[in-house]
py3Dmol code that shows the C-alpha trace and the ligand (Angstrom):
import py3Dmol

protein = """\
ATOM      1  CA  MET A   1      -0.001   0.044  -0.024  1.00  0.00           C
ATOM      2  CA  ALA A   2       1.290   3.547  -0.857  1.00  0.00           C
ATOM      3  CA  LYS A   3       2.218   5.932   2.035  1.00  0.00           C
ATOM      4  CA  LYS A   4      -0.500   8.359   2.678  1.00  0.00           C
ATOM      5  CA  LYS A   5       0.514  11.784   1.227  1.00  0.00           C
ATOM      6  CA  GLY A   6       0.266  14.972   3.463  1.00  0.00           C
ATOM      7  CA  ILE A   7       1.064  18.780   3.144  1.00  0.00           C
ATOM      8  CA  LEU A   8       4.646  18.378   3.227  1.00  0.00           C
ATOM      9  CA  ASP A   9       4.431  15.829   0.289  1.00  0.00           C
ATOM     10  CA  PHE A  10       2.298  18.085  -1.695  1.00  0.00           C
ATOM     11  CA  ILE A  11       4.681  21.038  -1.279  1.00  0.00           C
ATOM     12  CA  LYS A  12       7.514  18.950  -2.382  1.00  0.00           C
ATOM     13  CA  MET A  13       5.658  17.704  -5.480  1.00  0.00           C
ATOM     14  CA  LYS A  14       5.121  21.441  -6.392  1.00  0.00           C
ATOM     15  CA  GLU A  15       8.964  21.985  -5.953  1.00  0.00           C
ATOM     16  CA  LYS A  16       9.727  18.833  -8.020  1.00  0.00           C
ATOM     17  CA  MET A  17       6.968  19.898 -10.453  1.00  0.00           C
ATOM     18  CA  GLU A  18       5.022  16.784 -10.048  1.00  0.00           C
ATOM     19  CA  GLN A  19       1.287  16.823 -10.691  1.00  0.00           C
ATOM     20  CA  VAL A  20      -1.175  16.172  -7.769  1.00  0.00           C
ATOM     21  CA  THR A  21      -4.299  14.200  -8.915  1.00  0.00           C
ATOM     22  CA  TRP A  22      -7.338  15.056  -7.219  1.00  0.00           C
ATOM     23  CA  ILE A  23     -11.018  13.860  -7.529  1.00  0.00           C
ATOM     24  CA  THR A  24     -14.205  14.265  -5.676  1.00  0.00           C
ATOM     25  CA  ALA A  25     -15.940  11.208  -3.880  1.00  0.00           C
ATOM     26  CA  TYR A  26     -19.069  11.051  -1.861  1.00  0.00           C
ATOM     27  CA  ASP A  27     -19.360   7.259  -0.988  1.00  0.00           C
ATOM     28  CA  TYR A  28     -17.518   4.184   0.067  1.00  0.00           C
ATOM     29  CA  PRO A  29     -17.277   2.621  -3.204  1.00  0.00           C
ATOM     30  CA  VAL A  30     -15.837   5.532  -5.236  1.00  0.00           C
ATOM     31  CA  ALA A  31     -13.710   6.491  -2.497  1.00  0.00           C
ATOM     32  CA  SER A  32     -12.092   2.840  -2.445  1.00  0.00           C
ATOM     33  CA  PHE A  33     -11.665   2.847  -6.282  1.00  0.00           C
ATOM     34  CA  ALA A  34      -9.854   6.162  -6.153  1.00  0.00           C
ATOM     35  CA  GLU A  35      -7.484   4.952  -3.541  1.00  0.00           C
ATOM     36  CA  GLN A  36      -6.808   1.663  -5.403  1.00  0.00           C
ATOM     37  CA  ALA A  37      -6.253   3.826  -8.510  1.00  0.00           C
ATOM     38  CA  GLY A  38      -3.503   5.793  -6.693  1.00  0.00           C
ATOM     39  CA  ILE A  39      -5.176   9.096  -6.489  1.00  0.00           C
ATOM     40  CA  ASP A  40      -3.320  11.912  -4.102  1.00  0.00           C
ATOM     41  CA  MET A  41      -6.258  13.582  -2.680  1.00  0.00           C
ATOM     42  CA  ILE A  42     -10.123  13.198  -2.501  1.00  0.00           C
ATOM     43  CA  LEU A  43     -12.566  15.992  -1.951  1.00  0.00           C
ATOM     44  CA  VAL A  44     -15.906  15.367  -0.331  1.00  0.00           C
ATOM     45  CA  GLY A  45     -17.420  18.280  -2.306  1.00  0.00           C
ATOM     46  CA  ASP A  46     -20.634  20.081  -1.447  1.00  0.00           C
ATOM     47  CA  SER A  47     -21.147  19.187  -5.238  1.00  0.00           C
ATOM     48  CA  LEU A  48     -22.824  16.010  -3.725  1.00  0.00           C
ATOM     49  CA  GLY A  49     -25.875  17.981  -3.562  1.00  0.00           C
ATOM     50  CA  MET A  50     -26.140  17.909  -7.249  1.00  0.00           C
ATOM     51  CA  VAL A  51     -24.473  14.523  -8.037  1.00  0.00           C
ATOM     52  CA  VAL A  52     -25.885  12.377  -5.489  1.00  0.00           C
ATOM     53  CA  LEU A  53     -28.598  14.050  -3.719  1.00  0.00           C
ATOM     54  CA  GLY A  54     -30.495  15.599  -6.695  1.00  0.00           C
ATOM     55  CA  TYR A  55     -30.495  19.321  -5.798  1.00  0.00           C
ATOM     56  CA  ASP A  56     -30.180  21.814  -8.796  1.00  0.00           C
ATOM     57  CA  LYS A  57     -27.550  23.602  -6.808  1.00  0.00           C
ATOM     58  CA  THR A  58     -25.094  23.039  -3.936  1.00  0.00           C
ATOM     59  CA  ASN A  59     -26.755  25.639  -1.458  1.00  0.00           C
ATOM     60  CA  PRO A  60     -29.311  23.224   0.192  1.00  0.00           C
ATOM     61  CA  VAL A  61     -26.424  20.889   1.489  1.00  0.00           C
ATOM     62  CA  THR A  62     -26.016  20.743   5.179  1.00  0.00           C
ATOM     63  CA  MET A  63     -23.263  20.063   7.629  1.00  0.00           C
ATOM     64  CA  GLU A  64     -25.019  16.768   8.535  1.00  0.00           C
ATOM     65  CA  ASP A  65     -25.121  15.674   4.901  1.00  0.00           C
ATOM     66  CA  CYS A  66     -21.344  16.616   4.375  1.00  0.00           C
ATOM     67  CA  LEU A  67     -20.186  14.820   7.646  1.00  0.00           C
ATOM     68  CA  SER A  68     -22.231  11.587   6.791  1.00  0.00           C
ATOM     69  CA  HIS A  69     -20.532  11.638   3.302  1.00  0.00           C
ATOM     70  CA  CYS A  70     -17.231  12.352   4.534  1.00  0.00           C
ATOM     71  CA  LYS A  71     -17.175   9.294   6.973  1.00  0.00           C
ATOM     72  CA  ALA A  72     -18.133   7.089   4.271  1.00  0.00           C
ATOM     73  CA  VAL A  73     -15.439   8.325   2.235  1.00  0.00           C
ATOM     74  CA  ARG A  74     -13.015   7.864   4.958  1.00  0.00           C
ATOM     75  CA  ARG A  75     -13.917   4.272   5.417  1.00  0.00           C
ATOM     76  CA  GLY A  76     -13.462   3.764   1.627  1.00  0.00           C
ATOM     77  CA  ALA A  77     -10.034   5.509   1.530  1.00  0.00           C
ATOM     78  CA  PRO A  78      -8.413   5.239   4.931  1.00  0.00           C
ATOM     79  CA  ASN A  79      -4.986   5.864   3.398  1.00  0.00           C
ATOM     80  CA  THR A  80      -5.705   9.041   1.437  1.00  0.00           C
ATOM     81  CA  TRP A  81      -5.376  12.814   2.153  1.00  0.00           C
ATOM     82  CA  ILE A  82      -9.222  13.798   2.314  1.00  0.00           C
ATOM     83  CA  VAL A  83     -10.663  17.456   2.017  1.00  0.00           C
ATOM     84  CA  GLY A  84     -13.941  18.219   3.625  1.00  0.00           C
ATOM     85  CA  ASP A  85     -15.816  20.896   1.827  1.00  0.00           C
ATOM     86  CA  MET A  86     -17.617  23.422   3.963  1.00  0.00           C
ATOM     87  CA  PRO A  87     -21.030  23.830   2.883  1.00  0.00           C
ATOM     88  CA  PHE A  88     -23.252  27.105   2.211  1.00  0.00           C
ATOM     89  CA  MET A  89     -23.717  28.969   5.657  1.00  0.00           C
ATOM     90  CA  SER A  90     -21.325  26.918   7.810  1.00  0.00           C
ATOM     91  CA  TYR A  91     -18.782  29.470   7.780  1.00  0.00           C
ATOM     92  CA  GLN A  92     -20.240  32.782   6.226  1.00  0.00           C
ATOM     93  CA  VAL A  93     -21.942  33.929   9.363  1.00  0.00           C
ATOM     94  CA  SER A  94     -18.968  34.368  11.814  1.00  0.00           C
ATOM     95  CA  ASP A  95     -15.331  33.331  12.587  1.00  0.00           C
ATOM     96  CA  GLU A  96     -16.643  31.288  15.651  1.00  0.00           C
ATOM     97  CA  LYS A  97     -19.333  29.260  13.567  1.00  0.00           C
ATOM     98  CA  ALA A  98     -16.670  28.706  10.906  1.00  0.00           C
ATOM     99  CA  VAL A  99     -13.931  27.356  13.346  1.00  0.00           C
ATOM    100  CA  TYR A 100     -16.646  25.226  14.986  1.00  0.00           C
ATOM    101  CA  ASN A 101     -17.820  23.522  11.866  1.00  0.00           C
ATOM    102  CA  ALA A 102     -14.283  23.158  10.545  1.00  0.00           C
ATOM    103  CA  GLY A 103     -13.484  21.615  13.624  1.00  0.00           C
ATOM    104  CA  ARG A 104     -16.343  18.942  13.178  1.00  0.00           C
ATOM    105  CA  PHE A 105     -14.904  17.995   9.740  1.00  0.00           C
ATOM    106  CA  ILE A 106     -11.698  16.932  11.615  1.00  0.00           C
ATOM    107  CA  LYS A 107     -13.027  15.488  14.941  1.00  0.00           C
ATOM    108  CA  GLU A 108     -16.208  13.869  13.821  1.00  0.00           C
ATOM    109  CA  ALA A 109     -15.314  12.727  10.219  1.00  0.00           C
ATOM    110  CA  ASP A 110     -11.485  12.280  10.209  1.00  0.00           C
ATOM    111  CA  MET A 111     -10.891  14.718   7.321  1.00  0.00           C
ATOM    112  CA  ASP A 112      -7.284  16.019   6.943  1.00  0.00           C
ATOM    113  CA  CYS A 113      -8.320  19.398   5.964  1.00  0.00           C
ATOM    114  CA  ILE A 114     -11.131  21.759   4.799  1.00  0.00           C
ATOM    115  CA  LYS A 115     -12.043  23.759   1.758  1.00  0.00           C
ATOM    116  CA  LEU A 116     -14.105  26.857   1.595  1.00  0.00           C
ATOM    117  CA  GLU A 117     -14.933  29.279  -1.242  1.00  0.00           C
ATOM    118  CA  GLY A 118     -14.149  33.007  -1.596  1.00  0.00           C
ATOM    119  CA  GLY A 119     -11.276  35.250  -1.743  1.00  0.00           C
ATOM    120  CA  VAL A 120     -10.745  38.652  -0.010  1.00  0.00           C
ATOM    121  CA  ARG A 121     -14.073  38.460   1.798  1.00  0.00           C
ATOM    122  CA  VAL A 122     -13.396  35.087   3.496  1.00  0.00           C
ATOM    123  CA  THR A 123      -9.795  35.782   4.710  1.00  0.00           C
ATOM    124  CA  PRO A 124     -10.913  36.526   8.233  1.00  0.00           C
ATOM    125  CA  ARG A 125     -12.399  33.052   8.336  1.00  0.00           C
ATOM    126  CA  ILE A 126      -9.417  31.258   6.749  1.00  0.00           C
ATOM    127  CA  ARG A 127      -7.164  33.007   9.367  1.00  0.00           C
ATOM    128  CA  ALA A 128      -9.525  31.899  12.150  1.00  0.00           C
ATOM    129  CA  ILE A 129      -9.530  28.421  10.945  1.00  0.00           C
ATOM    130  CA  VAL A 130      -5.785  28.082  10.438  1.00  0.00           C
ATOM    131  CA  ASP A 131      -5.244  29.639  13.934  1.00  0.00           C
ATOM    132  CA  ALA A 132      -7.169  26.696  15.402  1.00  0.00           C
ATOM    133  CA  GLY A 133      -4.753  24.401  13.725  1.00  0.00           C
ATOM    134  CA  ILE A 134      -6.798  23.258  10.630  1.00  0.00           C
ATOM    135  CA  PRO A 135      -5.359  23.122   7.315  1.00  0.00           C
ATOM    136  CA  VAL A 136      -7.272  25.236   4.866  1.00  0.00           C
ATOM    137  CA  ILE A 137      -7.573  24.924   0.867  1.00  0.00           C
ATOM    138  CA  GLY A 138      -8.896  28.260  -0.688  1.00  0.00           C
ATOM    139  CA  HIS A 139     -11.253  28.219  -3.595  1.00  0.00           C
ATOM    140  CA  ILE A 140     -11.710  31.071  -6.036  1.00  0.00           C
ATOM    141  CA  GLY A 141     -12.866  31.576  -9.663  1.00  0.00           C
ATOM    142  CA  LEU A 142     -16.309  29.978 -10.129  1.00  0.00           C
ATOM    143  CA  THR A 143     -17.562  29.400  -6.583  1.00  0.00           C
ATOM    144  CA  PRO A 144     -20.782  27.559  -6.895  1.00  0.00           C
ATOM    145  CA  GLN A 145     -22.127  28.643  -3.627  1.00  0.00           C
ATOM    146  CA  SER A 146     -22.405  32.308  -4.774  1.00  0.00           C
ATOM    147  CA  SER A 147     -23.310  31.261  -8.349  1.00  0.00           C
ATOM    148  CA  GLY A 148     -26.491  33.606  -7.728  1.00  0.00           C
ATOM    149  CA  GLN A 149     -24.134  36.584  -7.490  1.00  0.00           C
ATOM    150  CA  LEU A 150     -22.005  35.407 -10.586  1.00  0.00           C
ATOM    151  CA  GLY A 151     -24.970  35.122 -12.733  1.00  0.00           C
ATOM    152  CA  GLY A 152     -24.805  31.213 -12.894  1.00  0.00           C
ATOM    153  CA  PHE A 153     -22.285  28.561 -13.385  1.00  0.00           C
ATOM    154  CA  LYS A 154     -19.989  30.677 -15.422  1.00  0.00           C
ATOM    155  CA  ALA A 155     -16.151  30.919 -16.171  1.00  0.00           C
ATOM    156  CA  GLN A 156     -14.739  33.841 -14.339  1.00  0.00           C
ATOM    157  CA  GLY A 157     -11.718  35.990 -14.998  1.00  0.00           C
ATOM    158  CA  ARG A 158     -12.362  36.384 -18.692  1.00  0.00           C
ATOM    159  CA  ASP A 159     -11.918  40.121 -18.615  1.00  0.00           C
ATOM    160  CA  VAL A 160      -9.199  42.218 -17.137  1.00  0.00           C
ATOM    161  CA  LYS A 161     -11.235  43.759 -14.252  1.00  0.00           C
ATOM    162  CA  ASN A 162     -12.567  40.426 -13.137  1.00  0.00           C
ATOM    163  CA  ALA A 163      -9.112  38.750 -13.656  1.00  0.00           C
ATOM    164  CA  ARG A 164      -7.487  41.343 -11.472  1.00  0.00           C
ATOM    165  CA  ALA A 165     -10.096  40.999  -8.575  1.00  0.00           C
ATOM    166  CA  LEU A 166      -9.317  37.039  -8.912  1.00  0.00           C
ATOM    167  CA  ILE A 167      -5.587  37.766  -8.715  1.00  0.00           C
ATOM    168  CA  GLU A 168      -6.204  39.982  -5.355  1.00  0.00           C
ATOM    169  CA  ASP A 169      -8.435  36.981  -4.060  1.00  0.00           C
ATOM    170  CA  ALA A 170      -5.640  34.521  -4.762  1.00  0.00           C
ATOM    171  CA  LEU A 171      -3.028  36.675  -3.073  1.00  0.00           C
ATOM    172  CA  ALA A 172      -5.370  37.423   0.106  1.00  0.00           C
ATOM    173  CA  VAL A 173      -6.144  33.559   0.356  1.00  0.00           C
ATOM    174  CA  GLN A 174      -2.442  32.900   0.577  1.00  0.00           C
ATOM    175  CA  GLU A 175      -1.724  35.727   3.036  1.00  0.00           C
ATOM    176  CA  ALA A 176      -4.444  34.461   5.273  1.00  0.00           C
ATOM    177  CA  GLY A 177      -2.704  31.145   5.740  1.00  0.00           C
ATOM    178  CA  ALA A 178      -4.429  28.593   3.106  1.00  0.00           C
ATOM    179  CA  TYR A 179      -1.760  26.131   2.551  1.00  0.00           C
ATOM    180  CA  SER A 180      -3.043  25.720  -1.174  1.00  0.00           C
ATOM    181  CA  ILE A 181      -5.640  27.138  -3.569  1.00  0.00           C
ATOM    182  CA  LEU A 182      -8.099  25.751  -5.866  1.00  0.00           C
ATOM    183  CA  VAL A 183      -8.902  27.853  -8.970  1.00  0.00           C
ATOM    184  CA  GLU A 184     -12.195  26.978 -10.874  1.00  0.00           C
ATOM    185  CA  ALA A 185     -13.102  27.807 -14.412  1.00  0.00           C
ATOM    186  CA  VAL A 186     -10.577  30.593 -15.141  1.00  0.00           C
ATOM    187  CA  PRO A 187      -8.542  31.193 -18.363  1.00  0.00           C
ATOM    188  CA  PRO A 188      -5.470  29.381 -18.270  1.00  0.00           C
ATOM    189  CA  GLU A 189      -3.488  32.596 -18.667  1.00  0.00           C
ATOM    190  CA  VAL A 190      -4.667  34.048 -15.586  1.00  0.00           C
ATOM    191  CA  THR A 191      -4.041  30.706 -13.725  1.00  0.00           C
ATOM    192  CA  ALA A 192      -0.669  31.122 -15.002  1.00  0.00           C
ATOM    193  CA  PHE A 193      -0.086  34.420 -13.682  1.00  0.00           C
ATOM    194  CA  ILE A 194      -1.592  33.337 -10.201  1.00  0.00           C
ATOM    195  CA  ARG A 195       1.006  30.491 -10.028  1.00  0.00           C
ATOM    196  CA  GLU A 196       3.909  32.917 -10.857  1.00  0.00           C
ATOM    197  CA  LEU A 197       2.618  35.180  -7.961  1.00  0.00           C
ATOM    198  CA  LEU A 198       1.934  32.589  -5.363  1.00  0.00           C
ATOM    199  CA  THR A 199       4.164  30.404  -3.343  1.00  0.00           C
ATOM    200  CA  ILE A 200       1.591  27.873  -2.439  1.00  0.00           C
ATOM    201  CA  PRO A 201       0.248  24.979  -4.616  1.00  0.00           C
ATOM    202  CA  VAL A 202      -2.466  26.033  -6.994  1.00  0.00           C
ATOM    203  CA  TYR A 203      -4.711  23.375  -8.146  1.00  0.00           C
ATOM    204  CA  SER A 204      -7.046  23.792 -11.046  1.00  0.00           C
ATOM    205  CA  ILE A 205     -10.467  22.541 -11.946  1.00  0.00           C
ATOM    206  CA  GLY A 206     -11.230  23.964 -15.519  1.00  0.00           C
ATOM    207  CA  ALA A 207      -8.417  26.469 -15.192  1.00  0.00           C
ATOM    208  CA  GLY A 208      -5.695  24.813 -17.359  1.00  0.00           C
ATOM    209  CA  PRO A 209      -2.346  23.709 -16.175  1.00  0.00           C
ATOM    210  CA  ALA A 210      -1.579  24.067 -12.519  1.00  0.00           C
ATOM    211  CA  ASP A 211       0.247  22.350  -9.648  1.00  0.00           C
ATOM    212  CA  GLY A 212      -2.521  19.417  -9.848  1.00  0.00           C
ATOM    213  CA  GLN A 213      -6.024  18.778 -11.297  1.00  0.00           C
ATOM    214  CA  LEU A 214      -9.265  18.185  -9.590  1.00  0.00           C
ATOM    215  CA  VAL A 215     -12.206  16.364 -11.272  1.00  0.00           C
ATOM    216  CA  ILE A 216     -15.656  15.816 -10.224  1.00  0.00           C
ATOM    217  CA  CYS A 217     -16.254  12.093 -10.268  1.00  0.00           C
ATOM    218  CA  GLY A 218     -19.786  12.453 -11.416  1.00  0.00           C
ATOM    219  CA  ASP A 219     -18.552  14.322 -14.453  1.00  0.00           C
ATOM    220  CA  MET A 220     -15.567  12.163 -15.378  1.00  0.00           C
ATOM    221  CA  LEU A 221     -17.356   8.769 -14.888  1.00  0.00           C
ATOM    222  CA  GLY A 222     -20.506   9.885 -16.575  1.00  0.00           C
ATOM    223  CA  LEU A 223     -22.651   9.558 -13.502  1.00  0.00           C
ATOM    224  CA  PHE A 224     -24.099  13.118 -13.508  1.00  0.00           C
ATOM    225  CA  GLN A 225     -26.437  13.660 -16.612  1.00  0.00           C
ATOM    226  CA  ALA A 226     -27.828  17.046 -15.926  1.00  0.00           C
ATOM    227  CA  PHE A 227     -25.045  18.852 -17.728  1.00  0.00           C
ATOM    228  CA  THR A 228     -21.375  18.606 -18.452  1.00  0.00           C
ATOM    229  CA  PRO A 229     -18.902  21.575 -18.088  1.00  0.00           C
ATOM    230  CA  LYS A 230     -16.666  22.216 -21.209  1.00  0.00           C
ATOM    231  CA  PHE A 231     -13.580  21.519 -18.991  1.00  0.00           C
ATOM    232  CA  VAL A 232     -14.653  17.990 -18.360  1.00  0.00           C
ATOM    233  CA  LYS A 233     -13.109  15.081 -20.027  1.00  0.00           C
ATOM    234  CA  GLN A 234     -15.363  12.012 -19.651  1.00  0.00           C
ATOM    235  CA  TYR A 235     -13.410   8.754 -18.998  1.00  0.00           C
ATOM    236  CA  ALA A 236     -16.576   6.354 -18.813  1.00  0.00           C
ATOM    237  CA  ASN A 237     -20.161   6.474 -19.299  1.00  0.00           C
ATOM    238  CA  VAL A 238     -21.336   4.663 -15.746  1.00  0.00           C
ATOM    239  CA  ALA A 239     -24.835   6.040 -16.260  1.00  0.00           C
ATOM    240  CA  GLU A 240     -25.114   4.218 -19.588  1.00  0.00           C
ATOM    241  CA  ILE A 241     -23.673   0.838 -18.077  1.00  0.00           C
ATOM    242  CA  GLU A 242     -25.897   1.104 -15.237  1.00  0.00           C
ATOM    243  CA  THR A 243     -29.082   1.701 -16.963  1.00  0.00           C
ATOM    244  CA  GLU A 244     -28.261  -1.036 -19.497  1.00  0.00           C
ATOM    245  CA  ALA A 245     -27.602  -3.426 -16.532  1.00  0.00           C
ATOM    246  CA  ILE A 246     -30.975  -2.526 -14.698  1.00  0.00           C
ATOM    247  CA  ARG A 247     -32.636  -2.804 -18.095  1.00  0.00           C
ATOM    248  CA  ALA A 248     -31.224  -6.282 -18.718  1.00  0.00           C
ATOM    249  CA  TYR A 249     -32.314  -7.181 -15.136  1.00  0.00           C
ATOM    250  CA  VAL A 250     -35.750  -6.078 -15.637  1.00  0.00           C
ATOM    251  CA  ARG A 251     -36.015  -8.036 -18.826  1.00  0.00           C
ATOM    252  CA  ASP A 252     -34.606 -11.316 -17.203  1.00  0.00           C
ATOM    253  CA  VAL A 253     -37.176 -11.138 -14.248  1.00  0.00           C
ATOM    254  CA  GLN A 254     -40.165 -10.414 -16.597  1.00  0.00           C
ATOM    255  CA  GLU A 255     -39.114 -13.411 -18.848  1.00  0.00           C
ATOM    256  CA  GLY A 256     -38.367 -15.793 -16.118  1.00  0.00           C
ATOM    257  CA  ILE A 257     -34.816 -15.908 -16.892  1.00  0.00           C
ATOM    258  CA  PHE A 258     -33.584 -14.947 -13.297  1.00  0.00           C
ATOM    259  CA  PRO A 259     -33.196 -16.327 -11.044  1.00  0.00           C
ATOM    260  CA  SER A 260     -31.762 -19.556 -12.517  1.00  0.00           C
ATOM    261  CA  ASP A 261     -30.657 -22.666 -10.844  1.00  0.00           C
ATOM    262  CA  ASP A 262     -27.271 -20.968 -10.408  1.00  0.00           C
ATOM    263  CA  HIS A 263     -28.759 -18.242  -8.082  1.00  0.00           C
ATOM    264  CA  VAL A 264     -30.648 -20.429  -5.596  1.00  0.00           C
ATOM    265  CA  TYR A 265     -29.719 -22.252  -2.330  1.00  0.00           C
ATOM    266  CA  HIS A 266     -30.803 -25.860  -2.516  1.00  0.00           C
ATOM    267  CA  VAL A 267     -31.878 -27.992   0.295  1.00  0.00           C
ATOM    268  CA  ILE A 268     -29.127 -30.109   2.226  1.00  0.00           C
ATOM    269  CA  GLU A 269     -31.299 -33.078   3.419  1.00  0.00           C
ATOM    270  CA  PRO A 270     -33.236 -35.421   1.065  1.00  0.00           C
ATOM    271  CA  MET A 271     -36.449 -33.896  -0.550  1.00  0.00           C
ATOM    272  CA  GLU A 272     -38.673 -36.567   0.655  1.00  0.00           C
ATOM    273  CA  GLU A 273     -38.077 -35.399   4.186  1.00  0.00           C
ATOM    274  CA  PHE A 274     -39.260 -32.040   3.172  1.00  0.00           C
ATOM    275  CA  GLU A 275     -42.344 -33.387   1.242  1.00  0.00           C
ATOM    276  CA  LYS A 276     -43.137 -35.443   4.668  1.00  0.00           C
ATOM    277  CA  MET A 277     -42.784 -32.119   6.587  1.00  0.00           C
ATOM    278  CA  PHE A 278     -45.096 -30.279   4.187  1.00  0.00           C
ATOM    279  CA  GLN A 279     -47.798 -32.815   4.385  1.00  0.00           C
ATOM    280  CA  GLU A 280     -47.571 -32.974   8.215  1.00  0.00           C
ATOM    281  CA  PHE A 281     -47.729 -29.200   8.472  1.00  0.00           C
ATOM    282  CA  ILE A 282     -50.899 -28.977   6.333  1.00  0.00           C
ATOM    283  CA  SER A 283     -52.556 -31.857   8.578  1.00  0.00           C
ATOM    284  CA  GLU A 284     -51.599 -30.104  11.687  1.00  0.00           C
ATOM    285  CA  LYS A 285     -53.105 -26.916  10.576  1.00  0.00           C
ATOM    286  CA  GLU A 286     -56.391 -28.620   9.236  1.00  0.00           C
ATOM    287  CA  THR A 287     -56.524 -30.319  12.793  1.00  0.00           C
ATOM    288  CA  GLU A 288     -56.292 -26.791  14.527  1.00  0.00           C
ATOM    289  CA  ILE A 289     -58.944 -25.464  12.379  1.00  0.00           C
ATOM    290  CA  LYS A 290     -61.372 -28.221  13.170  1.00  0.00           C
TER     291      LYS A 290
END
"""
ligand_1 = """\
8
LIG
O -17.939 20.780 -4.290
C -17.013 20.562 -5.110
O -17.144 19.376 -5.658
C -16.285 21.727 -5.385
C -15.538 21.613 -6.782
C -16.613 22.201 -7.781
C -14.280 22.491 -6.702
O -16.283 22.484 -4.506
"""
view = py3Dmol.view(width=600, height=400)
view.addModel(protein, "pdb")
view.setStyle({"model": 0}, {"cartoon": {"style": "trace"}})
view.addModel(ligand_1, "xyz")
view.setStyle({"model": 1}, {"stick": {}})
view.zoomTo()
view.show()
């Protein structure tokens, strides 16, 4: 089994220009497949709201939803660095609430660190959580929890003014003590400038080359059918495989093909003994009724 990687390994990987591989997972099976496949980090994203809970956005996701999924992922990937994603309203209200909820990820769900969305405006929260001894990953660019303010799930930093604000956000997140930052749906030219400016690892989801890449498992495995962002490369179509398998099962049951003799447990005593018992049972019941 490969050694579990941690912050110092990720910093070393940046120095050696080695890519960090990062995927979301929300349950035991995908977490264990990811660990077996040699992934470096797992994010239990609040994207679970859309990918596995069926919401049309991430905002309804609660701390309890996140903690429950984090625990399942930890059981599936005991040897992988796992990031808990702070859901909407678990950190926006106050530093105290942010520290308390970040602590729950570490204490109750055995997460290695937390991620939260936002730049300049969340720096007091990042500082407070880091001061409590919890590693933090920042997240800027397309931040789904504030997609209402951003006008939807739209790429960010495509004009000079917006790109400048993103660069300020990136610097502020680093200065607040985050040990790395995730940049989402931003032009690669802007990401490259942010990488030049920062000393911490910069990870990308739809933001071009960086110190590592994140992908949403539902997108890359073809599990999430509502929409597929332009930046996704789909490696499998699990939805198609699962639907076809269930369709075949329905057909087999309807046509009496399943279960066959291969899928049953046969008796282990002579059948005559069972026939005798069946007869006796009926006689006893008939006597009781009389
Ligand atoms: O929740 C999540 O999976 C995320 C990614 C979109 C970065 O935050």
